[in-house]
Every structure is written in C-alpha cells, then in structure tokens.
C-alpha positions as MATLAB code, in Angstrom:
seq = 'MNQSMNGKVVLIVGGAGSIGAVAAARFAELGARVAISHRNTAEETAAAAKVVQSLPGAGHAALVGDVAQTDTLKALRAGIERHFGRLDVLVNAAGFTKPVPHADLDALDDELIDRMFAVNWRGQFATIRTFAPLLKASGDGLIVSISSIAGTNGIGSSIAYCAAKAGIDVMTKSLARVLAPEVRVLAVAPGVVDTSFVPGRSADFNAKTAATTPLQRIAAPEDIASAIVACATQLGFATGTTFVVDGGRSL';
ca = [
     -13.706   77.862  175.957;
     -16.270   79.367  172.896;
     -13.175   81.313  170.975;
     -15.931   83.184  168.559;
     -16.276   86.667  168.200;
     -19.425   86.506  166.247;
     -21.141   90.017  167.874;
     -18.506   91.513  169.510;
     -17.517   94.174  169.765;
     -13.818   95.898  170.130;
     -11.029   99.233  170.641;
      -8.079   99.009  170.379;
      -6.365  102.117  171.181;
      -3.009  102.674  169.092;
      -4.000  100.025  167.100;
      -1.951  101.143  164.795;
       1.206   99.992  166.223;
       3.071   97.086  165.723;
       1.050   94.411  168.405;
      -2.462   96.623  167.583;
      -2.056   95.494  164.446;
      -1.991   92.037  164.933;
      -4.023   91.437  168.150;
      -7.338   93.238  165.378;
      -6.151   91.157  162.332;
      -6.366   88.384  165.324;
     -10.175   89.334  166.707;
     -11.301   90.433  162.814;
     -10.380   86.447  161.849;
     -12.779   85.613  165.139;
     -15.862   87.934  164.228;
     -15.652   90.197  165.654;
     -16.348   94.297  164.765;
     -13.043   96.156  165.286;
     -12.605   99.397  165.762;
      -9.314  101.377  166.069;
      -8.103  104.524  167.544;
      -5.514  106.869  166.712;
      -4.203  109.984  167.166;
      -5.588  112.624  164.767;
      -1.288  112.954  162.249;
      -1.806  112.681  158.874;
       1.322  109.708  159.795;
      -1.851  108.062  162.072;
      -4.991  108.631  159.983;
      -3.121  106.696  157.476;
      -1.745  103.489  159.399;
      -4.716  103.046  161.568;
      -7.114  103.367  157.406;
      -4.599  100.552  156.166;
      -5.170   98.518  159.728;
      -8.943   98.972  159.328;
      -8.561   97.699  155.371;
      -6.818   94.953  155.947;
      -8.515   93.236  158.848;
     -11.218   90.340  157.314;
     -15.079   90.717  157.953;
     -16.737   94.314  157.801;
     -18.275   97.319  159.602;
     -14.343   97.590  161.190;
     -13.791  102.118  161.450;
     -10.607  103.403  162.736;
     -12.150  106.698  164.599;
     -10.297  109.380  165.959;
      -8.157  109.347  170.022;
      -5.291  110.802  172.134;
      -5.277  108.884  175.266;
      -3.351  112.330  176.493;
      -6.239  114.647  175.862;
      -9.604  112.813  177.553;
     -11.669  115.153  175.687;
     -11.011  113.322  172.454;
     -11.604  110.081  173.708;
     -14.554  111.458  175.278;
     -15.005  111.995  171.298;
     -13.714  109.034  170.455;
     -16.627  106.999  172.945;
     -19.588  109.153  171.129;
     -18.229  108.143  167.757;
     -18.341  104.022  168.343;
     -21.496  104.253  170.106;
     -22.559  105.846  166.807;
     -21.354  103.499  165.111;
     -20.941   99.920  166.652;
     -23.638  100.713  169.380;
     -21.764   98.555  172.129;
     -18.109   97.700  173.015;
     -17.613   94.349  174.727;
     -13.341   94.476  175.203;
     -11.065   97.674  174.731;
      -7.117   97.085  175.041;
      -4.273   99.237  176.227;
      -1.951   99.610  173.627;
      -0.926  102.762  172.893;
       2.443  103.401  174.411;
       5.173  105.794  174.465;
       8.736  105.480  175.105;
      12.797  107.409  174.489;
      15.832  105.864  176.860;
      17.417  107.050  179.144;
      20.536  105.746  180.658;
      19.265  105.127  184.138;
      22.801  106.810  185.864;
      21.815  109.982  184.112;
      19.558  111.280  186.493;
      19.715  114.852  184.853;
      18.410  113.153  181.858;
      15.086  111.849  182.609;
      13.904  115.659  183.003;
      10.752  117.271  184.462;
       9.400  117.860  180.967;
       9.852  114.116  180.007;
       8.327  112.323  183.277;
       5.625  114.667  182.807;
       4.973  113.080  179.273;
       5.387  109.435  180.043;
       3.064  109.375  182.544;
       0.354  111.453  180.669;
       0.911  108.243  177.150;
       1.444  105.344  179.306;
      -0.846  105.523  183.281;
      -2.973  108.739  183.452;
      -3.648  107.817  179.753;
      -4.974  104.400  180.147;
      -5.918  105.066  183.144;
      -8.734  107.436  181.892;
      -8.862  105.694  178.156;
     -10.383  103.006  180.879;
     -12.552  105.971  182.401;
     -14.068  106.933  179.619;
     -15.229  103.534  178.329;
     -16.162  101.566  181.192;
     -19.732  102.788  181.059;
     -19.757  101.135  177.815;
     -17.996   98.037  179.012;
     -20.183   97.613  182.140;
     -23.340   97.561  179.928;
     -21.866   94.936  178.060;
     -22.818   92.904  180.926;
     -19.225   91.185  180.333;
     -16.687   93.611  179.448;
     -12.951   93.351  178.897;
     -10.048   95.335  179.309;
      -6.295   94.538  178.157;
      -3.382   96.860  178.332;
      -0.426   96.503  177.785;
       1.870   96.187  180.861;
       5.531   95.343  180.548;
       8.078   93.259  183.296;
      10.438   96.322  183.500;
       7.165   97.681  185.080;
       8.251   94.290  187.675;
      12.347   94.573  186.971;
      13.313   97.574  186.446;
      15.260   97.378  183.537;
      13.632   99.311  180.726;
      13.958  101.953  178.933;
      14.142  104.640  180.752;
      13.419  104.662  184.939;
       9.989  106.827  183.391;
       9.242  103.779  181.705;
       9.568  101.207  184.110;
       7.840  103.299  187.065;
       4.685  103.625  184.468;
       4.327  100.480  183.924;
       4.434   99.470  188.009;
       1.854  101.749  187.016;
      -0.051  100.176  184.755;
      -0.020   97.008  186.779;
      -1.213   97.776  190.069;
      -4.350   99.545  187.792;
      -5.049   96.424  186.283;
      -5.655   94.759  190.480;
      -7.277   98.528  191.864;
      -9.707   98.142  188.310;
     -10.037   94.750  188.535;
     -11.496   94.768  192.367;
     -14.250   98.421  191.454;
     -15.643   96.834  188.377;
     -16.113   93.476  188.543;
     -18.034   91.262  187.821;
     -19.712   93.742  184.732;
     -15.841   93.677  183.258;
     -12.835   91.588  183.921;
      -9.225   93.772  183.311;
      -6.327   91.763  183.526;
      -2.879   93.381  181.143;
      -0.348   91.290  179.551;
       3.667   92.075  179.700;
       6.074   91.847  177.109;
      10.137   91.502  177.407;
      11.939   93.078  174.633;
       9.314   92.546  171.073;
      10.880   92.918  167.695;
       8.919   96.506  167.657;
      10.896  100.106  166.351;
       8.726  100.969  169.637;
      11.997  101.878  171.453;
      13.900  104.209  169.564;
      17.551  103.634  168.937;
      17.229   99.678  169.748;
      19.287   98.025  167.496;
      19.517   94.110  165.385;
      22.137   93.557  167.327;
      20.645   94.337  170.560;
      17.477   92.522  170.281;
      20.566   89.337  168.887;
      21.827   89.905  172.211;
      18.726   89.527  174.367;
      17.176   86.874  172.106;
      21.063   84.770  173.460;
      20.251   85.271  176.979;
      16.548   84.730  177.234;
      15.683   81.106  178.332;
      13.530   80.451  174.936;
      16.596   81.636  172.967;
      14.524   84.681  170.962;
      12.034   88.334  171.077;
       8.411   88.266  171.109;
       7.575   88.851  167.368;
       3.857   90.951  168.155;
       1.878   87.840  167.149;
       3.115   86.532  170.837;
       1.669   89.172  172.419;
      -1.207   89.683  170.237;
      -2.130   85.693  171.198;
      -1.746   86.621  174.805;
      -4.364   89.383  174.172;
      -7.315   87.667  172.217;
      -6.175   84.625  175.365;
      -7.455   86.803  177.813;
     -10.672   87.325  175.772;
     -11.206   83.655  174.208;
      -9.612   81.565  177.342;
      -9.203   83.007  180.121;
     -13.328   84.223  181.321;
     -12.632   83.541  185.191;
      -9.482   85.607  185.296;
      -9.104   88.943  186.157;
      -6.344   91.439  188.003;
      -3.849   89.398  187.196;
      -0.816   90.441  184.051;
       0.364   87.840  182.055;
       4.046   87.718  181.770;
       4.621   86.925  177.381;
       8.432   87.157  178.146;
      10.297   83.851  176.289;
      11.719   83.105  179.820;
      13.240   86.401  179.653;
      12.337   87.959  183.356;
      13.838   84.184  184.854;
];
C-alpha cells in the first residue's frame, strides 16, 4: 500500500505524550498535517508547542481539548475545521492511571474509579462522537485508540484501568460496525512501554518485565507509534480489531 499521507489531516489527542509525540512525527514525515490536542495548562501547552515545532513539514497546530470535558472537544472540532477544513485520522492517545494494588479494594475508591473511566473510556468515546461527522466526510476516515493488554489479561496498574481498557476493545468493535464503511475503527494494545505514564514504575520494574517477555525487552514509544501508523498506511482492510503490540508479553 501507498505509505504517503500527503493531503491528509491527523488529530492526535494527547499528542504531547511519549507515544503521541512519536506518532505525530511519523505522520508528519509521511506528509500529513498534524494537529495535537492538549489540556489548557501551562505545562501541557508548552509540551504540545514543543512537539509541533519539532515536526517536519508545515501547517501543523497545537489546539486545546480535554477529553473529560465535551464542550472543549466541540471547540476543538471547530478549531480543526477552521485550521484544516477536514479530518482523516483520529488517534486517541490521551490517558491517565494511578497504581492501585488489585488486592486493596478500599484504595480503589469511587472518585478514582470515576476519574479513570471519565478519561480512559468516556473521554475516548466522547472524542469519537465529536469527530465522527468530520471523519465520515473524509470518506476514508480512521480512528485508532490506545488500548492495553491489561484489558484482556486483567493485570495492570489498577482493576479500574484494566476495565476501562477492556471497554476500549469492545467500543472499537461496536463503533467499527456503525461507522463503516466511511470510517475504520482500530485499537493498538501495548504491554509495558518505556514511558513515564505509570507513576512510580522504576527501571527495576522494566528490567524484570523485559526478562519475562519473549522478545526480552519492553516496548519503546516508537514500537507503538509504528503500529498506529501502520493502521493508516498498511492495514486498509482492517476494522474492529485490536492489535496487540507487546513483544509476546501476553502469551
């Protein structure tokens, strides 16, 4: 298949994070114009601006949007329409977690559960709901959400996180049915990735995980970004599928 993304517009929600930033660079290298959304904080605004400035090509933008607040997503859609006039690919890379031992049921309180689902499931759905009309108008739209092997093996930073990621996999199937044929819906499920996403994970944790993974390493952000880009450039007849990219960790 043709790997060129010339003329395409890609929105990476949470694009200032490790995986999102690498995916943004890959899409830009292939000729796409890239939008990165970020929450309206000084730290995230600066990080998003830095990513956009580093991208090859021209016409990229950093725009405000918080997946947990649908009104900001609607404003983001208006910004995409104003700046680009179209949208071809939506990458749901926003996420949040907090480690909670699975056996400590009391530590997983209602507030944390609600926040986990608001960001990691409801937020992904709300983003898709908001941008589905633009993606349908593309005629060849694509949604790629970041899932996790935690959604199938039940092993992850918390039980709520595992459940939210299982929800991403089911949502991917459901939306693939209803958004076809104009829009394909896929997900990418990493195992452990070498980022700071999970607070408190140490180099020792990563080394132990690598030792028990068939490919003898944990993922780099580039591994996951490559899978995201492949969904757009190589897997044109796939929809409703979650691709596992975990070095064999879940075997």
